C-alpha positions in Angstrom: -313.7 88.2 -168.6 -315.9 89.2 -171.6 -316.9 85.8 -173.1 -319.2 87.4 -175.5 -316.3 89.0 -177.6 -313.8 86.2 -177.0 -315.2 82.9 -178.6 -312.2 80.9 -177.7 -312.5 81.8 -173.8 -316.1 81.4 -174.1 -315.7 77.8 -175.4 -313.0 77.1 -172.7 -315.5 78.6 -169.9 -318.4 76.5 -171.2 -316.0 73.3 -171.0 -314.9 74.0 -167.4 -318.5 74.5 -166.3 -319.7 71.4 -167.6 -317.1 69.7 -165.8 -317.8 71.4 -162.7 -321.5 70.4 -162.8 -320.8 67.0 -163.7 -318.3 66.4 -160.7 -320.8 68.3 -158.4 -323.7 65.8 -159.5 -321.3 62.8 -159.3 -322.4 62.2 -163.0 -319.2 60.0 -164.1 -320.7 59.3 -167.6 -321.2 63.0 -168.1 -317.6 63.8 -167.0 -316.1 61.1 -168.9 -317.8 62.3 -172.1 -316.2 65.8 -171.8 -312.8 64.0 -172.7 -311.8 63.0 -176.1 -311.4 59.3 -177.1 -307.6 59.9 -176.6 -307.2 61.6 -173.5 -304.9 62.2 -170.3 -305.5 63.5 -167.0 -302.6 64.2 -164.9 -302.9 64.6 -161.2 -300.3 66.1 -159.0 -301.8 65.2 -155.4 -305.1 67.0 -155.8 -307.5 64.2 -156.5 -305.4 61.1 -155.9 -303.0 61.9 -153.1 -300.5 60.6 -155.4 -298.9 61.4 -158.9 -300.7 59.6 -161.7 -301.8 60.1 -165.1 -305.0 58.7 -166.3 -304.9 57.8 -170.0 -308.5 56.8 -171.2 -312.1 57.7 -170.6 -312.3 54.5 -168.4 -309.5 55.2 -166.2 -310.7 58.7 -165.6 -314.2 57.5 -164.9 -312.7 54.9 -162.3 -310.5 57.6 -160.8 -313.5 59.8 -160.1 -315.8 56.9 -158.8 -313.1 56.4 -156.0 -312.1 60.0 -155.2 -315.0 62.3 -155.8 -316.5 61.7 -152.4 -313.7 62.8 -150.5 -312.3 65.3 -152.8 -315.5 67.2 -153.3 -314.1 69.6 -156.2 -315.8 72.9 -156.5 -315.2 76.6 -157.5 -313.8 75.7 -161.1 -312.9 79.1 -162.8 -310.8 80.1 -165.4 -307.8 82.4 -164.3 -307.1 84.2 -167.5 -308.2 84.4 -171.0 -308.0 80.9 -173.0 -305.7 80.8 -176.1 -305.9 78.9 -179.3 -303.1 77.6 -181.5 -303.2 74.9 -184.2 -306.9 74.1 -183.1 -306.0 73.3 -179.6 -307.7 75.5 -177.0 -305.8 76.0 -173.8 -307.4 77.1 -170.4 -305.8 78.0 -167.2 -308.0 77.6 -164.2 -308.4 77.3 -160.5 -310.5 75.1 -158.1 -310.8 73.9 -154.7 -311.1 70.7 -152.8 -312.6 69.8 -149.4 -309.0 70.2 -147.9 -307.0 72.4 -150.4 -306.6 74.8 -153.3 -305.8 73.8 -156.8 -304.8 74.9 -160.2 -304.3 73.5 -163.7 -304.5 73.7 -167.3 -306.4 71.9 -169.7 -306.4 71.6 -173.6 -309.3 71.1 -175.7 -309.4 69.5 -179.3 -312.7 69.6 -181.2 -314.3 70.7 -178.2 -313.3 68.0 -176.0 -310.5 67.6 -173.5 -307.2 66.0 -174.7 -305.2 66.6 -171.8 -305.9 68.1 -168.3 -303.6 68.9 -165.4 -304.7 69.3 -161.8 -302.4 70.3 -159.0 -302.7 70.9 -155.4 -300.8 74.0 -154.3 -302.1 74.6 -150.8 -304.0 73.2 -147.8 -306.8 75.0 -146.3 -306.0 76.2 -142.6 -302.2 75.3 -143.4 -301.2 78.0 -145.7 -297.6 79.2 -145.8 -297.0 82.1 -143.7 -296.4 84.6 -146.8 -297.6 88.0 -147.5 -300.2 89.2 -145.2 -299.7 86.0 -143.4 -296.1 86.4 -142.5 -295.1 86.2 -138.9 -294.6 89.7 -137.1 -291.0 88.7 -136.1 -291.3 90.4 -132.7 -293.6 90.9 -129.7 -293.7 94.6 -129.2 -294.0 95.8 -125.8 -292.1 95.1 -122.4 -291.5 91.4 -121.9 -289.4 89.9 -118.9 -286.8 87.0 -119.9 -287.5 87.8 -123.5 -285.8 85.3 -126.0 -284.6 86.8 -129.0 -284.9 85.3 -132.6 -281.5 84.0 -132.3 -282.0 82.5 -128.8 -285.2 80.8 -130.4 -283.3 79.4 -133.1 -280.5 78.0 -131.1 -283.0 76.5 -128.6 -284.9 74.7 -131.6 -281.4 73.4 -133.1 -280.4 72.1 -129.7 -283.6 70.3 -129.0 -284.6 68.8 -132.4 -283.3 65.4 -132.7 -282.6 65.1 -128.9 -285.4 66.3 -126.6 -287.9 66.7 -129.5 -288.3 64.5 -132.5 -288.5 65.6 -136.0 -291.7 64.6 -137.8 -289.6 64.1 -141.0 -286.0 63.4 -141.6 -284.5 63.8 -145.1 -281.3 61.8 -145.9 -279.4 63.8 -148.3 -278.2 67.7 -148.2 -278.0 68.2 -151.8 -280.3 70.4 -153.9 -283.2 68.0 -153.5 -283.2 67.8 -149.5 -282.5 71.3 -149.2 -285.4 72.2 -151.6 -287.7 69.9 -149.6 -286.4 71.1 -146.4 -287.3 74.7 -147.3 -290.9 73.7 -148.1 -291.5 71.7 -145.0 -290.0 74.7 -143.0 -292.4 77.1 -144.5 -295.2 74.5 -144.0 -294.4 74.1 -140.3 -293.1 70.7 -140.4 -290.5 69.8 -137.7 -287.7 68.5 -140.2 -284.0 67.5 -139.7 -281.9 67.5 -143.1 -278.9 64.9 -142.7 -275.8 65.1 -144.8 -272.6 63.3 -144.7 -270.4 66.2 -145.9 -269.0 69.0 -143.7 -271.0 71.9 -145.2 -274.2 72.3 -147.1 -273.2 72.3 -150.8 -270.1 70.0 -150.4 -271.9 67.4 -152.8 -271.1 69.8 -155.5 -268.0 71.5 -154.1 -266.3 68.0 -154.3 -266.9 67.1 -157.8 -264.4 67.7 -160.4 -262.9 71.3 -160.6 -264.4 72.0 -164.2 -268.0 71.1 -163.6 -270.7 73.5 -164.6 -274.4 72.9 -164.7 -275.5 72.4 -168.2 -278.7 73.6 -167.7 -279.4 77.4 -167.6 -280.1 79.6 -164.8 -283.8 80.2 -165.6 -284.3 76.4 -165.3 -282.5 76.1 -162.0 -284.0 78.3 -159.3 -284.7 76.9 -155.9 -288.2 77.5 -154.3 -288.8 81.0 -152.8 -285.2 82.6 -153.4 -284.3 82.8 -157.4 -281.0 83.3 -158.4 -280.1 87.1 -159.0 -280.4 88.5 -162.4 -276.7 89.0 -162.7 -276.3 85.4 -162.2 -274.2 83.3 -165.0 -276.4 81.5 -167.3 -274.3 78.1 -166.6 -273.3 78.0 -163.0 -269.9 77.0 -161.9 -270.3 74.1 -159.2 -268.6 76.1 -156.5 -271.2 79.0 -157.0 -273.8 76.3 -156.5 -272.4 75.1 -153.6 -272.1 78.5 -151.8 -275.6 79.3 -153.1 -277.0 76.2 -151.3 -275.0 76.9 -148.2 -276.6 80.6 -148.2 -279.9 79.2 -148.8 -279.7 76.8 -146.0 -278.9 79.3 -143.5 -281.4 82.1 -144.8 -284.1 79.7 -144.9 -283.4 78.7 -141.4 -283.0 75.0 -142.2 -282.0 72.5 -139.7 -279.2 70.8 -141.3 -276.8 68.3 -139.6 -273.8 68.1 -141.4 -270.9 65.5 -141.0 -273.8 62.9 -140.1 -273.7 59.6 -141.6 -276.8 57.3 -141.4 -275.9 53.9 -140.3 -279.3 52.2 -140.4 -283.2 52.7 -140.8 -286.0 50.5 -139.6 -289.8 51.0 -139.6 -292.0 50.0 -136.7 -295.4 48.9 -137.7 -296.9 49.3 -134.4 -295.9 53.0 -133.9 -295.8 53.7 -137.6 -292.6 55.3 -137.1 -288.8 55.0 -138.2 -285.9 54.5 -135.9 -282.9 56.0 -137.6 -279.5 55.3 -136.2 -276.7 57.9 -137.2 -273.4 59.0 -136.5 -273.2 62.8 -135.8 -269.7 64.1 -135.7 -268.6 60.9 -134.2 -271.6 60.6 -131.7 -274.2 58.2 -132.0 -277.9 59.4 -132.3 -281.1 57.7 -132.7 -284.0 59.9 -134.6 -287.5 58.6 -134.5 -289.5 60.5 -137.4 -292.9 59.5 -138.8 -291.7 60.2 -142.2 -288.3 59.2 -143.8 -287.3 61.0 -147.1 -284.4 59.6 -149.2 -282.9 62.6 -151.2 -279.3 61.2 -151.4 -279.0 61.3 -155.7 -276.5 59.0 -156.8 -275.1 58.3 -153.3 -278.3 56.1 -152.7 -276.7 53.7 -155.1 -273.1 52.9 -155.3 -270.9 53.6 -158.2 -270.9 51.0 -161.1 -267.4 49.9 -161.7 -267.3 47.0 -164.3 -265.3 43.9 -163.1 -262.6 43.8 -165.5 -259.9 41.0 -165.4 -256.4 42.1 -164.4 -257.6 45.2 -162.6 -255.9 44.4 -159.4 -252.6 44.2 -161.4 -252.8 47.8 -162.6 -250.2 49.9 -160.9 -251.6 53.4 -162.1 -254.5 55.1 -160.6 -258.1 53.9 -161.4 -261.2 55.5 -160.0 -264.9 56.1 -160.6 -265.9 59.3 -162.1 -267.4 60.3 -158.9 -263.9 60.4 -157.2 -262.2 62.6 -160.0 -261.3 66.0 -159.1 -258.9 67.7 -161.8 -256.7 66.8 -164.6 -253.8 68.5 -162.6 -250.7 66.6 -162.5 -251.6 64.3 -165.5 -250.0 66.3 -168.2 -248.3 64.0 -170.6 -249.8 60.8 -169.1 -251.8 58.3 -171.1 -255.6 58.7 -169.5 -258.3 56.3 -170.3 -262.0 57.1 -169.9 -264.8 54.5 -170.1 -267.9 55.8 -171.2 -269.4 58.8 -173.3 -272.1 60.1 -171.1 -271.7 63.7 -169.5 -269.1 63.1 -166.9 -267.1 61.1 -169.6 -266.9 64.1 -171.9 -266.3 66.6 -169.2 -263.5 64.7 -167.4 -261.9 63.9 -170.8 -261.9 67.8 -171.7 -260.6 68.5 -168.4 -257.8 66.1 -168.8 -257.0 67.4 -172.3 -257.0 71.0 -170.9 -254.3 70.0 -168.3 -252.0 68.6 -171.3 -253.1 64.9 -170.9 -253.1 62.3 -173.6 -256.7 61.2 -173.5 -258.6 58.3 -175.1 -262.4 58.0 -174.5 -263.7 54.3 -174.9 -267.3 54.2 -176.4 -269.1 51.1 -175.7 -272.5 52.0 -176.8 -274.2 54.8 -179.0 -274.6 58.0 -177.3 -277.1 61.1 -177.7 -275.2 64.6 -178.2 -277.0 67.7 -178.4 -275.1 71.3 -178.9 -275.8 73.3 -176.0 -276.6 76.5 -177.8 -279.2 74.5 -179.7 -280.9 72.9 -176.8 -281.0 76.2 -175.1 -282.7 78.0 -177.8 -285.2 75.3 -179.0 -285.5 72.9 -176.3 -285.1 74.6 -173.2 -285.6 78.3 -173.9 -289.4 78.4 -175.0 -290.0 78.0 -171.3 -286.9 79.1 -169.5 -284.9 81.9 -170.9 -284.9 85.6 -170.8 -287.3 85.5 -174.0 -289.5 83.5 -172.0 -289.8 85.9 -169.1 -290.2 88.8 -171.6 -293.2 86.8 -172.8 -294.7 86.4 -169.2 -293.6 83.0 -168.6 -292.4 83.0 -165.1 -290.6 80.0 -163.4 -293.9 79.0 -161.8 -295.8 79.1 -165.0 -292.9 77.3 -167.1 -293.2 74.5 -164.3 -296.9 74.1 -164.9 -296.5 74.3 -168.8 -293.9 71.6 -168.5 -296.2 69.5 -166.1 -299.2 69.7 -168.3 -297.9 67.4 -171.0 -298.0 64.0 -169.9 -295.2 61.7 -170.2 -297.3 59.6 -172.6 -297.1 62.3 -175.2 -293.6 64.0 -174.4 -291.8 61.7 -176.9 -293.8 63.4 -179.7 -292.2 66.8 -178.9 -288.8 65.1 -178.3 -289.1 63.3 -181.8 -290.1 66.9 -183.4 -287.2 68.5 -181.6 -284.7 65.6 -182.8 -285.8 66.2 -186.5 -285.2 69.8 -186.3 -281.8 69.4 -184.3 -280.4 66.7 -186.8 -281.2 69.2 -189.8 -280.0 72.3 -188.1 -276.8 70.7 -187.0 -276.2 68.2 -189.6 -272.6 69.3 -190.5 -271.8 68.8 -186.7 -273.1 65.5 -186.5 -271.4 64.6 -189.9 -268.1 65.6 -188.5 -268.7 63.7 -185.4 -269.7 60.5 -187.1 -266.6 61.0 -189.3 -264.3 60.9 -186.1 -265.8 57.5 -185.3 -268.7 58.6 -182.6 -271.5 56.2 -182.5 -274.6 58.6 -182.3 -278.4 57.9 -181.4 -281.3 60.1 -180.5 -283.1 57.2 -178.5 -284.7 54.2 -179.8 -287.6 56.1 -181.2 -285.7 59.1 -181.9 -287.1 61.1 -179.0 -284.0 62.4 -178.0 -282.0 63.4 -174.8 -285.0 64.7 -172.6 -286.7 61.1 -172.9 -283.6 59.4 -172.4 -283.2 61.3 -168.9 -286.6 60.3 -167.8 -286.5 56.6 -169.1 -282.9 55.7 -167.8 -281.2 58.8 -166.6 -278.0 58.5 -168.8 -276.6 58.0 -172.1 -276.5 61.5 -173.3 -274.2 64.6 -173.5 -275.1 68.4 -173.9 -272.1 69.5 -176.0 -270.2 72.3 -174.4 -267.0 71.7 -176.4 -265.7 68.3 -175.8 -267.3 66.9 -179.1 -265.1 69.4 -181.1 -261.9 68.0 -179.2 -263.4 64.3 -180.3 -263.8 65.7 -184.0 -260.1 67.4 -184.1 -258.8 64.3 -182.6 -257.5 65.9 -179.7 -259.7 63.6 -177.7 -258.9 60.1 -179.2 -262.0 57.9 -179.5 -262.1 54.0 -179.7 -265.8 53.2 -180.5 -267.7 49.7 -180.4 -265.1 48.3 -178.1 -264.7 47.8 -174.3 -261.9 47.0 -172.1 -261.4 43.3 -172.1 -258.4 43.0 -169.8 -256.2 45.4 -167.6 -252.3 45.0 -167.3 -249.9 46.8 -165.2 -249.7 49.6 -167.3 -252.1 49.3 -170.0 -255.6 48.2 -171.3 -256.3 45.6 -173.7 -259.5 46.2 -175.8 -262.2 43.7 -176.9 -260.6 43.9 -180.5 -257.2 42.9 -179.3 -255.4 46.1 -179.3 -253.6 47.6 -176.3 -253.4 51.2 -175.2 -250.9 52.4 -172.6 -252.8 53.7 -169.5 -251.4 55.7 -166.3 -255.1 56.7 -165.5 -258.5 54.8 -165.8 -261.6 56.6 -165.4 -264.9 54.7 -165.1 -267.5 57.1 -166.2 -269.9 54.1 -165.9 -273.0 55.4 -163.9 -274.4 53.9 -160.6 -276.1 50.7 -159.8 -279.9 50.7 -159.2 -281.3 52.9 -156.1 -282.7 49.6 -154.7 -279.3 48.6 -153.8 -279.0 51.6 -151.4 -282.4 51.0 -150.0 -281.3 47.5 -149.0 -278.1 48.8 -147.5 -279.8 51.6 -145.4 -282.9 49.8 -144.5 -283.4 46.2 -145.7 -283.5 44.0 -148.7 -287.3 43.4 -148.1 -288.0 47.1 -148.0 -286.0 47.4 -151.3 -288.1 44.8 -152.8 -291.0 46.1 -151.7 -290.4 49.6 -153.2 -289.1 48.3 -156.4 -287.4 50.2 -159.5 -286.8 53.9 -158.9 -286.9 56.1 -161.8 -288.0 55.3 -165.4 -291.7 55.2 -166.9 -291.7 51.5 -167.7 -291.5 52.5 -171.6 -289.9 49.0 -172.1 -286.8 50.9 -173.9 -283.1 50.4 -172.9 -282.7 50.7 -169.1 -286.6 51.3 -168.6 -288.3 47.6 -168.5 -292.0 47.6 -168.5 -294.9 47.7 -167.7 -296.0 51.1 -168.4 -296.6 53.4 -165.4 -296.6 56.8 -166.9 -294.9 58.7 -164.4 -291.4 58.3 -162.7 -291.3 55.1 -160.5 -291.4 55.9 -156.7 -290.4 59.6 -157.1 -292.3 62.4 -154.9 -295.2 60.2 -154.2 -296.2 57.1 -151.7 -294.1 54.0 -152.1 -295.0 50.6 -151.2 -293.3 51.2 -147.7 -295.4 53.5 -145.5 -293.7 56.4 -144.4 -290.9 56.1 -147.1 -290.6 58.9 -149.8 -288.0 59.2 -152.4 -286.9 62.7 -153.7 -284.7 63.4 -156.5 -283.8 65.0 -159.8 -282.0 68.1 -161.1 -282.4 71.6 -159.5 -285.6 72.2 -161.6 -287.4 68.9 -160.5 -286.2 69.4 -156.9 -288.1 72.8 -157.2 -291.0 71.6 -158.8 -292.0 68.5 -157.0 -290.8 69.5 -153.4 -294.2 71.3 -153.4 -296.2 68.5 -154.0 -294.2 66.1 -151.7 -294.2 68.7 -148.9 -297.8 69.1 -149.2 -298.2 65.3 -148.8 -296.2 65.2 -145.9 -297.9 68.1 -144.3 -301.3 66.6 -144.5 -300.1 63.4 -142.9 -298.6 65.7 -139.9 -302.0 67.5 -139.5 -304.0 64.2 -139.7 -305.7 65.0 -142.7 -307.2 62.2 -144.6 -304.9 61.1 -147.7 -306.4 57.9 -149.2 -304.0 57.1 -151.8 -305.6 56.3 -155.5 -303.7 53.8 -157.6 -300.6 53.1 -155.3 -297.9 51.9 -157.8 -297.2 48.3 -157.5 -293.6 47.2 -157.1 -291.5 46.3 -160.4 -288.2 44.9 -160.8 -287.3 44.8 -157.1 -283.7 43.4 -157.5 
């Protein structure tokens, strides 16, 4: 790079050189002085063997004092020319540690670092077998009693879990478990994925028939094998199910279907788990060192409110997770309790099949039109336009990770202001229909709601217009006070006839699933899963600044939790996979700032 003719890159290179010198000399004061008064260093495993954001010069100094002797960072170098926009200089770089290789992004403001992202992407000596390192696939020459690829694969499948124990067991075979299984397979970690369903992808197949992803295709790729370029923008659930089944097969994942986990217990003496499962009706005990819970909503039970009289109802009542289709409900009176994504999708599906639908809105909800969110929220990083601008999926994932959660609400607020102005007529019509809107307590919108409490929003793909038109009836600001044989009594005293009641009311805390599978003690040791500690609705403090207990060590040794949508399953499976691989190979992994347990019950 010609720094002489590019002053922006020269400034970025100088800052990176100064950081390299300060860290090499273990000069913590000089290193801290390179950061602005307001500063953030987000580390994904590279320095901390954790997922942590340091949010001040003092926190950065303390982290470096603890980690530098073992990490020994070196080789800091820009990987491309730096850029400047609105006074912010952005630099992309690579570096090494004693055991791995990393990359990251820094942003300078007035010559000092405002945000820094460091990530580990591979372990030295344990690189994935890709490109020139790929396996030959066959041993040329004459070999007696040669085993074919298929025979080797069948032998591995027959032995793993029986005569040979997996190092890692992943409970849950949805996109999270499959993505992580693929990472571990490429890293050479003996792994079993366990799933209660009959086929990979069934967690999607068995959802309601009309379900489509509300995220676009560019956002949803799995690791290693992207969707083909003819794939639809919004994937039907059954296409996703088939893709997951295909992916499991071609990535050669060891996937036990029709397998129910009955109990898991950790042995402190052997530092291993005993996982009792029932596989196609036969009991099996697995003894992995690492246990990953990747069960999504199945980790916790459906939340069904206790409503007086429910036992008297002679119609059908079920949680949204059990709903499959509006077929058969034409002309019937259907009540949907809730106004999140599933509530809207199910209400629209029932209307399409001729049902009379009433949605009960207890609390205000964030609604964003799909086309607006795609163009201005997701599109800048994940779209055809982004690809044309050179923003690959990997690059987009790093850019997204480079903004710490402590700052993401600012972008959300700016997007909210734009959305409210752009779609003012839509929101006015929705409000006139009686729908209670919000954009989060601090107006940071849908994205922050998702990471804070995981719900309370809807990406509109048509149901809102049905509400506006009165095709889907709406009762807002009320709840169901009592259920009768064939009707519901609302909290304002009014009565609605009912043949079907759908509880689109979410799920209980994941702690309950951990308590059921392992023990109450372990559930309390781990504490709350999800949320940042923002002290907003559904996300009690204290502030942690990262999603609680996801993709990183928990207070329970050997227990990991992997979750999120397709995009986060892709992104964070890399970092979780590297943590597990390092432990398999005996690499020291001193965890910095292991998060304490909060809100255990």
